[in-house]
ZADO-1210 file (C-alpha; in nm, 4 decimals, padded with zeros to 6 digits):
<atoms>
<atom x="00.0000" y="00.0000" z="00.0000" code="MET" pos="1"/>
<atom x="00.1071" y="00.3591" z="-00.0604" code="ALA" pos="2"/>
<atom x="00.0426" y="00.6976" z="00.0976" code="LEU" pos="3"/>
<atom x="00.1374" y="00.9938" z="-00.1213" code="GLN" pos="4"/>
<atom x="00.0968" y="01.3708" z="-00.1010" code="ALA" pos="5"/>
<atom x="00.1300" y="01.6337" z="-00.3740" code="THR" pos="6"/>
<atom x="00.1486" y="02.0035" z="-00.2886" code="TYR" pos="7"/>
<atom x="-00.0050" y="02.2898" z="-00.4906" code="PHE" pos="8"/>
<atom x="00.1109" y="02.5809" z="-00.2749" code="GLY" pos="9"/>
<atom x="-00.0596" y="02.7686" z="00.0099" code="ALA" pos="10"/>
<atom x="-00.2988" y="02.5171" z="00.1740" code="ASN" pos="11"/>
<atom x="-00.3677" y="02.2938" z="-00.1273" code="GLY" pos="12"/>
<atom x="-00.2826" y="01.9224" z="-00.1395" code="TRP" pos="13"/>
<atom x="-00.3733" y="01.6014" z="-00.3165" code="LEU" pos="14"/>
<atom x="-00.3614" y="01.3064" z="-00.0755" code="LEU" pos="15"/>
<atom x="-00.3590" y="00.9540" z="-00.2167" code="ASP" pos="16"/>
<atom x="-00.4340" y="00.6678" z="00.0215" code="PHE" pos="17"/>
<atom x="-00.3573" y="00.3692" z="-00.2021" code="ASP" pos="18"/>
<atom x="-00.5873" y="00.5018" z="-00.4742" code="GLY" pos="19"/>
<atom x="-00.8366" y="00.6875" z="-00.2536" code="CYS" pos="20"/>
<atom x="-00.7703" y="01.0421" z="-00.3710" code="ARG" pos="21"/>
<atom x="-00.8545" y="01.3377" z="-00.1478" code="VAL" pos="22"/>
<atom x="-00.8265" y="01.6989" z="-00.2684" code="LEU" pos="23"/>
<atom x="-00.7566" y="01.9206" z="00.0329" code="LEU" pos="24"/>
<atom x="-00.8225" y="02.2973" z="00.0431" code="ASP" pos="25"/>
<atom x="-00.7410" y="02.3431" z="-00.3263" code="PRO" pos="26"/>
<atom x="-00.6342" y="02.6672" z="-00.4885" code="TRP" pos="27"/>
<atom x="-00.5361" y="02.5687" z="-00.8398" code="LEU" pos="28"/>
<atom x="-00.5910" y="02.8740" z="-01.0573" code="THR" pos="29"/>
<atom x="-00.6894" y="03.2400" z="-01.0576" code="GLY" pos="30"/>
<atom x="-00.6204" y="03.5099" z="-00.7982" code="PRO" pos="31"/>
<atom x="-00.6945" y="03.4824" z="-00.4291" code="LEU" pos="32"/>
<atom x="-00.8592" y="03.7858" z="-00.2726" code="GLU" pos="33"/>
<atom x="-00.9994" y="03.8741" z="00.0680" code="PHE" pos="34"/>
<atom x="-01.2729" y="04.1317" z="00.1302" code="PRO" pos="35"/>
<atom x="-01.2998" y="04.4231" z="00.0963" code="PRO" pos="36"/>
<atom x="-01.0981" y="04.3838" z="-00.2245" code="GLY" pos="37"/>
<atom x="-00.7588" y="04.3372" z="-00.3924" code="PRO" pos="38"/>
<atom x="-00.6248" y="04.6607" z="-00.2450" code="TRP" pos="39"/>
<atom x="-00.6491" y="04.4873" z="00.0958" code="PHE" pos="40"/>
<atom x="-00.5189" y="04.1411" z="00.0033" code="PHE" pos="41"/>
<atom x="-00.4455" y="03.9685" z="-00.3259" code="ARG" pos="42"/>
<atom x="-00.2298" y="03.6675" z="-00.4055" code="ALA" pos="43"/>
<atom x="-00.1376" y="03.4805" z="-00.7217" code="GLU" pos="44"/>
<atom x="00.0107" y="03.1378" z="-00.7814" code="LEU" pos="45"/>
<atom x="00.3279" y="03.1229" z="-00.9923" code="PRO" pos="46"/>
<atom x="00.1400" y="02.8825" z="-01.2212" code="GLN" pos="47"/>
<atom x="-00.2027" y="02.7241" z="-01.2589" code="SER" pos="48"/>
<atom x="-00.2585" y="02.3555" z="-01.1899" code="TRP" pos="49"/>
<atom x="-00.4964" y="02.1196" z="-01.3703" code="PRO" pos="50"/>
<atom x="-00.7711" y="01.9573" z="-01.1668" code="VAL" pos="51"/>
<atom x="-00.6388" y="01.6162" z="-01.0582" code="PRO" pos="52"/>
<atom x="-00.8211" y="01.3197" z="-01.2045" code="GLY" pos="53"/>
<atom x="-00.9903" y="01.0340" z="-01.0254" code="GLY" pos="54"/>
<atom x="-01.0936" y="01.2305" z="-00.7175" code="LEU" pos="55"/>
<atom x="-01.2908" y="01.0548" z="-00.4448" code="ASP" pos="56"/>
<atom x="-01.3358" y="01.3361" z="-00.1952" code="LEU" pos="57"/>
<atom x="-01.3038" y="01.7132" z="-00.1517" code="LEU" pos="58"/>
<atom x="-01.1920" y="01.7991" z="00.2033" code="LEU" pos="59"/>
<atom x="-01.2213" y="02.1577" z="00.3290" code="LEU" pos="60"/>
<atom x="-01.0825" y="02.2755" z="00.6617" code="THR" pos="61"/>
<atom x="-01.2211" y="02.6307" z="00.6524" code="GLN" pos="62"/>
<atom x="-01.4718" y="02.8474" z="00.4707" code="GLY" pos="63"/>
<atom x="-01.2233" y="03.1280" z="00.4001" code="LEU" pos="64"/>
<atom x="-01.1169" y="03.1889" z="00.0371" code="PRO" pos="65"/>
<atom x="-00.7651" y="03.0491" z="00.0826" code="ASP" pos="66"/>
<atom x="-00.9180" y="02.7130" z="00.1780" code="HIS" pos="67"/>
<atom x="-01.2473" y="02.7312" z="-00.0074" code="CYS" pos="68"/>
<atom x="-01.1338" y="02.9081" z="-00.3257" code="HIS" pos="69"/>
<atom x="-01.4407" y="02.9872" z="-00.5390" code="PRO" pos="70"/>
<atom x="-01.2705" y="02.9883" z="-00.8818" code="ASP" pos="71"/>
<atom x="-01.1087" y="02.6525" z="-00.8124" code="THR" pos="72"/>
<atom x="-01.4144" y="02.4861" z="-00.6640" code="LEU" pos="73"/>
<atom x="-01.6158" y="02.5955" z="-00.9686" code="ALA" pos="74"/>
<atom x="-01.3896" y="02.3703" z="-01.1807" code="LEU" pos="75"/>
<atom x="-01.4752" y="02.0564" z="-00.9844" code="LEU" pos="76"/>
<atom x="-01.7511" y="01.8041" z="-01.0543" code="ASP" pos="77"/>
<atom x="-02.0513" y="01.9164" z="-00.8452" code="PRO" pos="78"/>
<atom x="-02.1320" y="01.5500" z="-00.7690" code="THR" pos="79"/>
<atom x="-01.7970" y="01.5067" z="-00.5894" code="LEU" pos="80"/>
<atom x="-01.8425" y="01.4160" z="-00.2232" code="THR" pos="81"/>
<atom x="-01.7487" y="01.7091" z="00.0022" code="VAL" pos="82"/>
<atom x="-01.6546" y="01.7049" z="00.3714" code="VAL" pos="83"/>
<atom x="-01.6044" y="02.0379" z="00.5447" code="GLY" pos="84"/>
<atom x="-01.6422" y="02.2589" z="00.8475" code="SER" pos="85"/>
<atom x="-01.9745" y="02.4359" z="00.8945" code="ALA" pos="86"/>
<atom x="-01.8524" y="02.7459" z="00.7093" code="ALA" pos="87"/>
<atom x="-01.6942" y="02.5415" z="00.4304" code="ALA" pos="88"/>
<atom x="-02.0034" y="02.3249" z="00.3883" code="ALA" pos="89"/>
<atom x="-02.2168" y="02.6362" z="00.3474" code="THR" pos="90"/>
<atom x="-01.9824" y="02.7701" z="00.0777" code="LYS" pos="91"/>
<atom x="-01.9769" y="02.4354" z="-00.1028" code="ALA" pos="92"/>
<atom x="-02.3574" y="02.4189" z="-00.1143" code="ARG" pos="93"/>
<atom x="-02.3719" y="02.7759" z="-00.2451" code="GLN" pos="94"/>
<atom x="-02.1364" y="02.6705" z="-00.5254" code="LEU" pos="95"/>
<atom x="-02.3673" y="02.3883" z="-00.6273" code="GLY" pos="96"/>
<atom x="-02.2076" y="02.0792" z="-00.4734" code="PHE" pos="97"/>
<atom x="-02.4713" y="01.8148" z="-00.4217" code="GLN" pos="98"/>
<atom x="-02.3167" y="01.5755" z="-00.1668" code="ALA" pos="99"/>
<atom x="-02.1947" y="01.8001" z="00.1134" code="VAL" pos="100"/>
<atom x="-02.1195" y="01.6618" z="00.4598" code="ASN" pos="101"/>
<atom x="-02.0725" y="01.9081" z="00.7466" code="CYS" pos="102"/>
<atom x="-01.8573" y="01.7808" z="01.0325" code="LEU" pos="103"/>
<atom x="-01.8423" y="01.9402" z="01.3758" code="ALA" pos="104"/>
<atom x="-01.5379" y="01.8748" z="01.5943" code="PRO" pos="105"/>
<atom x="-01.5512" y="01.5203" z="01.7249" code="GLY" pos="106"/>
<atom x="-01.7679" y="01.3888" z="01.4417" code="GLU" pos="107"/>
<atom x="-01.6582" y="01.1234" z="01.1924" code="ARG" pos="108"/>
<atom x="-01.7220" y="01.0504" z="00.8269" code="PHE" pos="109"/>
<atom x="-01.6533" y="00.7234" z="00.6470" code="HIS" pos="110"/>
<atom x="-01.5762" y="00.7021" z="00.2764" code="HIS" pos="111"/>
<atom x="-01.4937" y="00.3472" z="00.1792" code="GLY" pos="112"/>
<atom x="-01.1919" y="00.2454" z="00.3865" code="GLU" pos="113"/>
<atom x="-01.1111" y="00.6075" z="00.4761" code="LEU" pos="114"/>
<atom x="-01.2246" y="00.7480" z="00.8119" code="THR" pos="115"/>
<atom x="-01.2121" y="01.1215" z="00.8774" code="LEU" pos="116"/>
<atom x="-01.2393" y="01.2614" z="01.2292" code="THR" pos="117"/>
<atom x="-01.2886" y="01.6360" z="01.2682" code="ALA" pos="118"/>
<atom x="-01.1164" y="01.8263" z="01.5469" code="SER" pos="119"/>
<atom x="-01.1447" y="02.1850" z="01.6631" code="ALA" pos="120"/>
<atom x="-00.9212" y="02.4052" z="01.4504" code="GLY" pos="121"/>
<atom x="-00.8456" y="02.7749" z="01.4216" code="ALA" pos="122"/>
<atom x="-01.0950" y="03.0377" z="01.5463" code="PRO" pos="123"/>
<atom x="-01.1053" y="03.2700" z="01.2393" code="VAL" pos="124"/>
<atom x="-01.3353" y="03.3928" z="01.3939" code="PRO" pos="125"/>
<atom x="-01.5637" y="03.0862" z="01.4112" code="GLN" pos="126"/>
<atom x="-01.3921" y="02.7607" z="01.5052" code="VAL" pos="127"/>
<atom x="-01.2951" y="02.5727" z="01.1897" code="GLU" pos="128"/>
<atom x="-01.1693" y="02.2140" z="01.1479" code="ASN" pos="129"/>
<atom x="-00.8601" y="02.0034" z="01.1624" code="GLY" pos="130"/>
<atom x="-00.8823" y="01.6413" z="01.0474" code="TYR" pos="131"/>
<atom x="-00.7382" y="01.3038" z="01.1320" code="LEU" pos="132"/>
<atom x="-00.7489" y="01.0788" z="00.8246" code="LEU" pos="133"/>
<atom x="-00.7117" y="00.7038" z="00.8819" code="GLN" pos="134"/>
<atom x="-00.6907" y="00.4379" z="00.6101" code="HIS" pos="135"/>
<atom x="-00.5292" y="00.0937" z="00.5833" code="PRO" pos="136"/>
<atom x="-00.2631" y="00.2616" z="00.3670" code="ALA" pos="137"/>
<atom x="-00.1686" y="00.5121" z="00.6360" code="GLY" pos="138"/>
<atom x="-00.2765" y="00.7954" z="00.8631" code="SER" pos="139"/>
<atom x="-00.2413" y="01.1726" z="00.8469" code="LEU" pos="140"/>
<atom x="-00.3352" y="01.4755" z="01.0580" code="TYR" pos="141"/>
<atom x="-00.3883" y="01.8230" z="00.9121" code="VAL" pos="142"/>
<atom x="-00.4753" y="02.1635" z="01.0580" code="GLU" pos="143"/>
<atom x="-00.3593" y="02.4625" z="00.8515" code="PRO" pos="144"/>
<atom x="-00.3237" y="02.7312" z="01.1195" code="HIS" pos="145"/>
<atom x="-00.1333" y="02.5455" z="01.3898" code="GLY" pos="146"/>
<atom x="-00.4214" y="02.4958" z="01.6340" code="PHE" pos="147"/>
<atom x="-00.4118" y="02.1542" z="01.8050" code="LEU" pos="148"/>
<atom x="-00.7228" y="02.0474" z="01.9945" code="SER" pos="149"/>
<atom x="-00.6624" y="01.9098" z="02.3440" code="SER" pos="150"/>
<atom x="-00.9383" y="01.6549" z="02.2748" code="ASP" pos="151"/>
<atom x="-00.7260" y="01.4636" z="02.0242" code="LEU" pos="152"/>
<atom x="-00.5609" y="01.1710" z="02.2048" code="PRO" pos="153"/>
<atom x="-00.1939" y="01.0898" z="02.1686" code="SER" pos="154"/>
<atom x="-00.1398" y="00.8363" z="01.8904" code="GLN" pos="155"/>
<atom x="00.1117" y="00.7539" z="01.6215" code="SER" pos="156"/>
<atom x="00.0377" y="00.8816" z="01.2710" code="VAL" pos="157"/>
<atom x="00.2369" y="00.8506" z="00.9531" code="ASP" pos="158"/>
<atom x="00.2302" y="01.2202" z="00.8616" code="ALA" pos="159"/>
<atom x="00.1176" y="01.5635" z="00.9706" code="VAL" pos="160"/>
<atom x="00.0508" y="01.8625" z="00.7443" code="ILE" pos="161"/>
<atom x="00.1141" y="02.1805" z="00.9371" code="THR" pos="162"/>
<atom x="00.2587" y="02.5286" z="00.9103" code="PRO" pos="163"/>
<atom x="00.6015" y="02.5585" z="01.0691" code="VAL" pos="164"/>
<atom x="00.6052" y="02.9404" z="01.0872" code="LEU" pos="165"/>
<atom x="00.4063" y="03.1851" z="01.2997" code="ASP" pos="166"/>
<atom x="00.2216" y="03.4594" z="01.1100" code="LEU" pos="167"/>
<atom x="00.0471" y="03.7476" z="01.2806" code="GLY" pos="168"/>
<atom x="-00.0761" y="04.1047" z="01.2843" code="LEU" pos="169"/>
<atom x="-00.0078" y="04.3932" z="01.5215" code="PRO" pos="170"/>
<atom x="-00.2587" y="04.4005" z="01.8103" code="LEU" pos="171"/>
<atom x="-00.4187" y="04.0758" z="01.6874" code="VAL" pos="172"/>
<atom x="-00.1212" y="03.8487" z="01.7486" code="GLY" pos="173"/>
<atom x="-00.0502" y="03.5196" z="01.5747" code="ALA" pos="174"/>
<atom x="-00.3295" y="03.3705" z="01.3634" code="PHE" pos="175"/>
<atom x="-00.1001" y="03.0984" z="01.2259" code="VAL" pos="176"/>
<atom x="00.0947" y="02.9253" z="01.5032" code="LYS" pos="177"/>
<atom x="00.3085" y="02.6750" z="01.3210" code="GLY" pos="178"/>
<atom x="00.6313" y="02.7419" z="01.5090" code="MET" pos="179"/>
<atom x="00.4497" y="02.7205" z="01.8415" code="GLN" pos="180"/>
<atom x="00.2556" y="02.4031" z="01.7673" code="VAL" pos="181"/>
<atom x="00.5321" y="02.1950" z="01.6070" code="LEU" pos="182"/>
<atom x="00.6754" y="02.0554" z="01.9337" code="PRO" pos="183"/>
<atom x="00.3234" y="01.9645" z="02.0484" code="GLN" pos="184"/>
<atom x="00.2501" y="01.7835" z="01.7219" code="LEU" pos="185"/>
<atom x="00.5703" y="01.5834" z="01.7499" code="LEU" pos="186"/>
<atom x="00.4891" y="01.4824" z="02.1064" code="GLU" pos="187"/>
<atom x="00.1222" y="01.4026" z="02.0385" code="ARG" pos="188"/>
<atom x="00.1569" y="01.2088" z="01.7107" code="PHE" pos="189"/>
<atom x="00.5202" y="01.0924" z="01.6734" code="GLN" pos="190"/>
<atom x="00.4834" y="01.1372" z="01.2945" code="PRO" pos="191"/>
<atom x="00.7173" y="00.9706" z="01.0486" code="ARG" pos="192"/>
<atom x="00.6869" y="01.2767" z="00.8222" code="VAL" pos="193"/>
<atom x="00.6117" y="01.6459" z="00.8786" code="VAL" pos="194"/>
<atom x="00.4929" y="01.8302" z="00.5672" code="LEU" pos="195"/>
<atom x="00.5335" y="02.2085" z="00.5891" code="ALA" pos="196"/>
<atom x="00.2275" y="02.3886" z="00.4543" code="SER" pos="197"/>
<atom x="00.0245" y="02.7119" z="00.4484" code="THR" pos="198"/>
<atom x="00.2956" y="02.9644" z="00.3551" code="SER" pos="199"/>
<atom x="00.4787" y="02.7736" z="00.0798" code="GLY" pos="200"/>
<atom x="00.4705" y="02.7463" z="-00.2966" code="GLY" pos="201"/>
<atom x="00.6257" y="03.0803" z="-00.4021" code="ASP" pos="202"/>
<atom x="00.2876" y="03.2537" z="-00.3924" code="VAL" pos="203"/>
<atom x="00.3023" y="03.6259" z="-00.4780" code="ARG" pos="204"/>
<atom x="00.1256" y="03.8490" z="-00.2236" code="TYR" pos="205"/>
<atom x="00.0273" y="04.2156" z="-00.2380" code="GLU" pos="206"/>
<atom x="-00.2105" y="04.4573" z="-00.0683" code="GLY" pos="207"/>
<atom x="-00.2318" y="04.6570" z="00.2544" code="ALA" pos="208"/>
<atom x="-00.2606" y="04.3505" z="00.4769" code="LEU" pos="209"/>
<atom x="00.0689" y="04.2038" z="00.3580" code="THR" pos="210"/>
<atom x="00.2576" y="04.5172" z="00.4602" code="ARG" pos="211"/>
<atom x="00.1770" y="04.4737" z="00.8297" code="ILE" pos="212"/>
<atom x="00.2042" y="04.0943" z="00.8559" code="LEU" pos="213"/>
<atom x="00.4869" y="03.9623" z="01.0717" code="TRP" pos="214"/>
<atom x="00.6535" y="03.6223" z="01.0587" code="GLN" pos="215"/>
<atom x="00.8488" y="03.4229" z="01.3155" code="LYS" pos="216"/>
<atom x="01.0424" y="03.1042" z="01.2600" code="GLY" pos="217"/>
<atom x="01.2121" y="02.9440" z="00.9608" code="SER" pos="218"/>
<atom x="01.2493" y="02.6091" z="00.7890" code="MET" pos="219"/>
<atom x="01.5960" y="02.5825" z="00.9403" code="GLU" pos="220"/>
<atom x="01.4563" y="02.6296" z="01.2911" code="ALA" pos="221"/>
<atom x="01.1813" y="02.3761" z="01.2208" code="ALA" pos="222"/>
<atom x="01.4409" y="02.1255" z="01.0992" code="ALA" pos="223"/>
<atom x="01.6256" y="02.1582" z="01.4305" code="ARG" pos="224"/>
<atom x="01.3035" y="02.0899" z="01.6233" code="VAL" pos="225"/>
<atom x="01.2166" y="01.7882" z="01.4088" code="VAL" pos="226"/>
<atom x="01.5707" y="01.6462" z="01.3868" code="ALA" pos="227"/>
<atom x="01.6128" y="01.2881" z="01.5003" code="GLY" pos="228"/>
<atom x="01.2498" y="01.1887" z="01.5266" code="GLY" pos="229"/>
<atom x="01.0723" y="01.2692" z="01.1999" code="SER" pos="230"/>
<atom x="01.1446" y="01.3574" z="00.8389" code="ARG" pos="231"/>
<atom x="01.0674" y="01.7236" z="00.7588" code="LEU" pos="232"/>
<atom x="00.9645" y="01.7994" z="00.4000" code="ILE" pos="233"/>
<atom x="00.9542" y="02.1511" z="00.2605" code="ASP" pos="234"/>
<atom x="00.7420" y="02.0478" z="-00.0377" code="PRO" pos="235"/>
<atom x="00.8029" y="02.1518" z="-00.3954" code="VAL" pos="236"/>
<atom x="00.4700" y="02.2179" z="-00.5709" code="PRO" pos="237"/>
<atom x="00.3786" y="01.9512" z="-00.8215" code="GLY" pos="238"/>
<atom x="00.6052" y="01.6855" z="-00.6698" code="VAL" pos="239"/>
<atom x="00.4441" y="01.3693" z="-00.5328" code="SER" pos="240"/>
<atom x="00.5969" y="01.2531" z="-00.2051" code="TYR" pos="241"/>
<atom x="00.5857" y="00.8927" z="-00.0835" code="ASP" pos="242"/>
<atom x="00.5191" y="00.9372" z="00.2872" code="LEU" pos="243"/>
<atom x="00.5959" y="00.5769" z="00.3800" code="LEU" pos="244"/>
<atom x="00.9377" y="00.5668" z="00.2145" code="ALA" pos="245"/>
<atom x="01.2281" y="00.4907" z="00.4429" code="ALA" pos="246"/>
</atoms>
C-alpha cells in the first residue's frame, strides 16, 4: 500500500491513500482575494494547476477563500463528495455541490476504507476544522493554522501537514501558530513525516494587509526541532511525495 501527497502551494494538497484520492483545500488557478478587495489582500500562484483526475473526496478545513477558493471549486464536478467545516459546507452548497457533509469537531465521516475525524481548529473567527485521516494505507493529521485540539488523544500517525512558521498582525497576534505548535505535534503524534504547509509554494502576495504581517520562525529552525524523530519535508509544488518511504 502507498500513501502519497502532492502540494499545490498555500494550503492545497492532493492526498492519495492507495488510490483513494482526497483533494484538500485546493487553490489551483486564478487570484486569491480577501474582502474588501484586492487593495487589501491579493495573491497569485506562480502557475495554474490542472484539476487532478480520479478524485474521491473534496476535504475543506475552513470556509475562508484560501481554503475554499471559489474559482477553483467551480472547476470541480458538483457530484464530488465534500466534507467540510460548517462554514466550508455552506460555501460548497452555495457553489452547487450536491453531496456536502458538514462535520463538527468530534464527528466522523466514512468514505470506503477512509475514516475522517474532525477536530477543533483555528478560530477565524468561528472555530474551523482540523482532520485526522485514517486508512489501511496510512494515517495523516492536518490543521492549517497550527491549532491543536486538546481533545485529540496521543497516537502515532504517519504524517502531519502543518505550518512551521508563525504569522500574525499587530494588536491581533498570531493567527497561524506553526512554530508554536510543532513541538506539540511531534509529542502528540510521533509522525514519520512532517509536511510544511500554508505559507509555501512561491505565492506572490500584495495589498495593505501584507505590509503589516509579521513572521516568526524558519524552515531551518523547524528542521532543528524535528531532527532525530521525523522527516521534515519543505514540499516543492507539483512533486508527489511517498510518505511511507524509508
